[in-house]
C-alpha distance (Angstrom), angle and dihedral (degrees) to the residues before:
residue distance angle dihedral
M1 . . .
P2 3.80 . .
P3 3.81 108.7 .
D4 3.81 94.8 -124.2
N5 3.80 131.8 24.2
S6 3.80 99.1 -168.6
P7 3.81 122.0 103.6
P8 3.81 112.7 -87.8
A9 3.80 117.4 -103.6
E10 3.81 92.2 -105.0
V11 3.81 90.6 56.0
R12 3.79 91.9 50.0
A13 3.80 89.2 49.6
L14 3.82 90.6 52.6
V15 3.80 89.7 51.1
E16 3.81 90.2 54.0
Q17 3.81 90.4 48.5
R18 3.78 90.2 50.3
A19 3.79 91.7 50.2
A20 3.80 88.8 53.4
A21 3.82 91.0 48.9
R22 3.80 90.9 51.1
E23 3.78 90.4 48.2
A24 3.81 88.3 53.5
R25 3.84 89.0 46.5
D26 3.80 89.7 -121.1
W27 3.78 93.3 147.9
G28 3.79 96.1 170.7
R29 3.80 91.6 56.1
A30 3.81 90.1 45.1
D31 3.81 90.7 53.3
D32 3.81 91.9 48.7
L33 3.80 90.4 51.5
R34 3.80 91.2 48.1
D35 3.81 89.1 55.3
E36 3.81 91.4 47.7
I37 3.80 90.4 51.2
A38 3.81 89.7 50.3
A39 3.81 90.1 51.6
R40 3.81 86.8 57.8
G41 3.80 92.7 54.1
W42 3.80 104.4 -94.5
E43 3.79 136.4 102.9
V44 3.79 122.6 -147.3
Q45 3.79 116.8 -134.3
D46 3.80 111.3 -163.1
G47 3.79 117.4 -151.4
S48 3.77 139.5 164.0
G49 3.79 88.7 -81.9
R50 3.79 131.0 28.2
S51 3.82 118.4 -17.1
K52 3.81 115.9 -104.1
L53 3.79 131.1 -148.1
R54 3.78 130.7 -138.2
P55 3.82 129.5 178.9
L56 3.79 118.4 -85.9
L57 3.80 124.3 -178.4
P58 3.82 105.3 -110.4
P59 3.81 120.3 -135.6
E60 3.81 92.5 -124.0
P61 3.83 134.8 27.5
V62 3.80 110.5 -78.9
A63 3.80 138.6 151.1
T64 3.80 100.4 -89.9
G65 3.79 100.3 164.4
Y66 3.81 92.5 -124.3
A67 3.83 103.5 61.0
E68 3.79 139.1 30.9
P69 3.83 110.8 -101.3
D70 3.82 91.6 -132.0
D71 3.82 89.2 60.3
L72 3.81 90.1 56.0
A73 3.81 96.7 56.4
S74 3.79 113.8 106.9
I75 3.81 118.9 -129.6
L76 3.81 94.9 -180.0
G77 3.78 90.4 108.6
E78 3.79 90.4 60.9
P79 3.82 123.6 84.5
A80 3.80 117.0 -89.5
E81 3.80 115.1 -96.4
V82 3.83 100.1 -169.4
R83 3.77 134.0 31.6
A84 3.82 95.7 -119.6
S85 3.79 138.5 19.0
I86 3.81 115.6 -160.7
Q87 3.78 113.0 -157.2
V88 3.81 128.9 -165.7
V89 3.80 130.9 171.6
A90 3.81 121.0 -137.4
E91 3.80 112.7 -152.3
D92 3.80 115.2 123.3
H93 3.84 136.7 -12.2
A94 3.80 101.6 53.0
D95 3.81 92.5 -168.0
D96 3.80 91.2 61.0
L97 3.80 91.7 52.7
R98 3.80 90.8 45.6
R99 3.83 90.8 53.0
L100 3.81 92.2 49.5
L101 3.80 93.8 48.6
A102 3.78 91.7 46.2
G103 3.80 89.0 54.4
L104 3.79 91.4 49.9
H105 3.79 90.7 49.6
A106 3.81 93.8 48.2
H107 3.80 93.3 46.0
A108 3.78 104.1 33.2
P109 3.82 113.9 -174.5
A110 3.79 115.2 -102.3
V111 3.82 90.9 -131.3
D112 3.79 129.5 74.1
H113 3.77 107.6 -87.0
E114 3.79 147.3 154.4
L115 3.79 133.7 -139.6
V116 3.82 118.9 -134.1
V117 3.81 117.6 -167.7
V118 3.80 117.5 -167.7
A119 3.81 104.5 -155.6
N120 3.80 95.5 -157.6
D121 3.82 98.4 -170.7
P122 3.83 89.8 -63.8
S123 3.79 119.1 -151.2
F124 3.83 89.8 -132.8
S125 3.78 136.3 50.7
L126 3.79 106.4 -84.1
A127 3.80 89.4 -155.8
E128 3.81 88.1 68.7
V129 3.81 89.4 62.1
V130 3.82 106.2 24.9
A131 3.80 113.4 42.9
D132 3.79 118.5 -132.5
D133 3.82 89.7 -119.7
S134 3.81 92.7 51.4
P135 3.83 114.5 126.8
A136 3.79 89.0 -133.0
T137 3.79 120.2 119.7
V138 3.81 106.4 -123.2
L139 3.81 119.7 -159.6
R140 3.79 110.5 -167.3
T141 3.78 133.3 -158.6
S142 3.79 126.1 -179.4
R143 3.81 93.3 -157.0
R144 3.81 124.6 52.1
L145 3.80 115.1 -101.8
G146 3.78 121.2 -157.3
W147 3.82 118.4 -95.2
A148 3.81 95.9 -98.3
D149 3.79 94.0 44.8
A150 3.81 91.8 50.2
R151 3.80 91.0 51.0
N152 3.80 91.7 45.1
L153 3.80 90.6 51.4
G154 3.80 88.9 58.7
L155 3.79 92.9 42.5
R156 3.80 91.1 54.7
R157 3.79 90.4 57.3
S158 3.79 96.7 44.8
R159 3.80 116.5 126.4
G160 3.81 95.6 -174.8
S161 3.76 130.6 106.6
I162 3.82 83.0 -138.4
T163 3.80 122.7 30.9
V164 3.80 118.2 -156.1
L165 3.80 118.0 -158.2
L166 3.80 114.0 -156.4
D167 3.78 127.7 -169.5
T168 3.79 115.9 -140.7
S169 3.81 89.5 -120.6
I170 3.82 86.9 72.9
E171 3.82 123.8 90.3
P172 3.81 118.7 -165.9
V173 3.81 112.1 -140.0
G174 3.80 95.5 174.9
D175 3.78 142.1 3.2
F176 3.80 99.9 -56.9
V177 3.81 95.6 162.3
T178 3.81 97.5 70.7
P179 3.85 95.9 54.8
L180 3.80 90.1 40.5
L181 3.80 91.6 55.1
A182 3.79 90.2 50.6
A183 3.81 88.1 72.3
F184 3.81 88.7 65.3
E185 3.78 92.6 60.8
D186 3.81 82.3 89.6
P187 3.84 101.5 79.2
G188 3.80 91.3 -147.7
V189 3.81 93.9 61.6
G190 3.78 112.9 96.3
L191 3.80 99.8 163.3
A192 3.81 134.5 35.5
G193 3.78 139.5 162.1
G194 3.76 148.0 149.6
W195 3.80 96.6 -92.8
G196 3.79 129.0 42.3
V197 3.79 141.2 169.2
T198 3.77 138.8 -148.8
S199 3.79 134.9 -163.1
G200 3.76 139.5 -165.9
D201 3.79 96.2 -156.3
G202 3.80 107.1 20.5
R203 3.79 91.6 -112.7
Q204 3.78 106.7 70.2
F205 3.81 113.9 49.9
E206 3.78 128.0 -170.1
D207 3.79 136.7 -176.9
A208 3.78 111.8 -76.9
P209 3.81 127.7 -144.7
P210 3.81 119.5 -117.9
G211 3.77 114.6 -67.4
E212 3.77 132.7 52.0
V213 3.80 114.4 -2.5
D214 3.77 139.9 -178.4
A215 3.81 92.1 -120.3
V216 3.80 140.6 2.2
E217 3.79 116.6 -132.8
G218 3.76 118.3 -121.3
Y219 3.82 98.3 -123.1
C220 3.80 87.2 88.9
L221 3.79 113.5 3.7
A222 3.81 125.0 165.1
V223 3.80 122.7 -169.2
R224 3.80 131.8 -171.2
R225 3.80 115.0 -119.8
E226 3.81 93.4 -124.7
A227 3.80 91.3 50.0
L228 3.79 91.1 49.2
R229 3.78 90.3 53.2
A230 3.81 88.8 54.7
V231 3.81 94.1 59.9
A232 3.84 102.0 22.7
G233 3.80 94.2 -137.6
F234 3.79 139.1 -67.3
D235 3.79 122.8 -20.5
R236 3.81 103.3 -94.5
R237 3.81 91.5 -139.1
F238 3.82 89.1 75.6
R239 3.79 95.7 89.9
F240 3.84 88.7 159.2
Y241 3.79 119.2 55.5
R242 3.81 101.4 -128.2
N243 3.83 114.1 109.9
A244 3.81 93.5 -3.3
D245 3.81 86.7 110.3
L246 3.83 90.5 55.1
D247 3.78 91.2 51.4
F248 3.81 92.7 46.6
S249 3.81 92.5 47.4
F250 3.79 93.1 50.7
A251 3.81 91.4 47.2
L252 3.81 90.1 54.3
R253 3.78 93.2 45.4
D254 3.79 90.6 48.3
A255 3.83 86.0 55.2
G256 3.81 88.8 57.9
W257 3.81 102.7 -95.3
R258 3.80 127.2 127.5
A259 3.81 126.0 -130.8
M260 3.81 123.5 -142.4
R261 3.78 136.7 -167.8
V262 3.81 109.9 -144.1
P263 3.82 114.0 -149.4
D264 3.78 129.6 -131.5
L265 3.79 99.9 9.4
P266 3.84 109.8 172.8
L267 3.79 94.2 -112.6
V268 3.80 130.0 125.5
Q269 3.80 117.0 -151.1
H270 3.81 114.0 -145.1
E271 3.79 131.2 -176.0
H272 3.79 111.0 -51.3
R273 3.75 99.2 -131.0
G274 3.78 93.5 -178.6
Y275 3.81 82.3 73.1
T276 3.79 105.8 30.1
A277 3.81 94.6 45.8
L278 3.81 90.4 65.5
P279 3.81 123.7 81.3
E280 3.79 110.0 -96.6
A281 3.80 94.6 -116.4
E282 3.81 92.4 50.8
R283 3.79 96.5 48.0
D284 3.82 90.0 47.2
R285 3.79 90.8 50.7
L286 3.80 93.1 49.4
S287 3.80 92.8 44.2
K288 3.80 93.3 50.9
R289 3.79 92.5 47.1
N290 3.79 90.5 53.1
F291 3.79 92.5 46.6
Y292 3.80 91.2 52.1
R293 3.80 87.0 51.5
F294 3.81 89.6 52.2
L295 3.82 90.5 49.5
D296 3.78 90.7 49.0
H297 3.81 88.2 57.0
W298 3.79 101.7 37.7
G299 3.81 110.3 8.4
D300 3.80 93.0 109.8
R301 3.82 95.8 41.8
R302 3.79 98.8 94.1
D303 3.80 87.1 147.8
L304 3.82 87.3 76.3
L305 3.81 93.0 60.5
L306 3.79 114.1 101.0
H307 3.81 94.6 -153.0
R308 3.77 104.2 28.4
D309 3.81 116.6 -170.8
D310 3.80 100.5 -140.2
A311 3.78 90.5 -178.0
């Protein structure tokens, strides 16, 4: 674990400078300082009282106080070294992660692969789930990143030609990676997964049959390395998971890639406790905010819909 999870002294100094700029109503200077703070791995939250800081994945390796700089360096520009990277995020619900990893161990993919675990300030001891001698790559933070930033941290460190994101609500009951990778034999496919959605108006989405889809759901989402380079990951503003997969899918499709739902993958979907563990009002609020963000990006891009309802 990083030895200290508080903002470095230089970040705290920038926050004080920004407070002074805001007091002087020098908004341009305040905005510049906000961007400099973000480049150092922190996001300023302005409130009625003193501004607060929360972790933000920086664009380049830097001493953040909550992660090792070497873990922040992107290797996406380098050639792939394995066929598949499987990425999971450890936060809460240790039993869910344990079930997922047990399924991966019992049904190891038949292709060369790696496992990347993003230990996003988990609420449990990771050593109780992932043994110290495990071959997994473990990326640790001592402060909780938002959902998109945690996923992007793992994506940056992926060595696979295809990276597969798995939610801990998923249990593998067979080798799902080999049939999933078969979808990428089509060079135009940039995104594939076990669940997908379609829409006629870009506002109401429904489950899609196997084949090409408007978006792949994030429970099991595989992305081609070249496609990932084109969009650089998830929009960091999606701190909650809902609808981030829609936004990511549309960004990839806008870049010219196709998205596919692969049928009959040997995966069991259990309760998604990242959703059900929240109070109903809070999860609805976060979901709606993310969907409005998606609409702000793509609400007028009906050209991206496969089965547009022109009526």
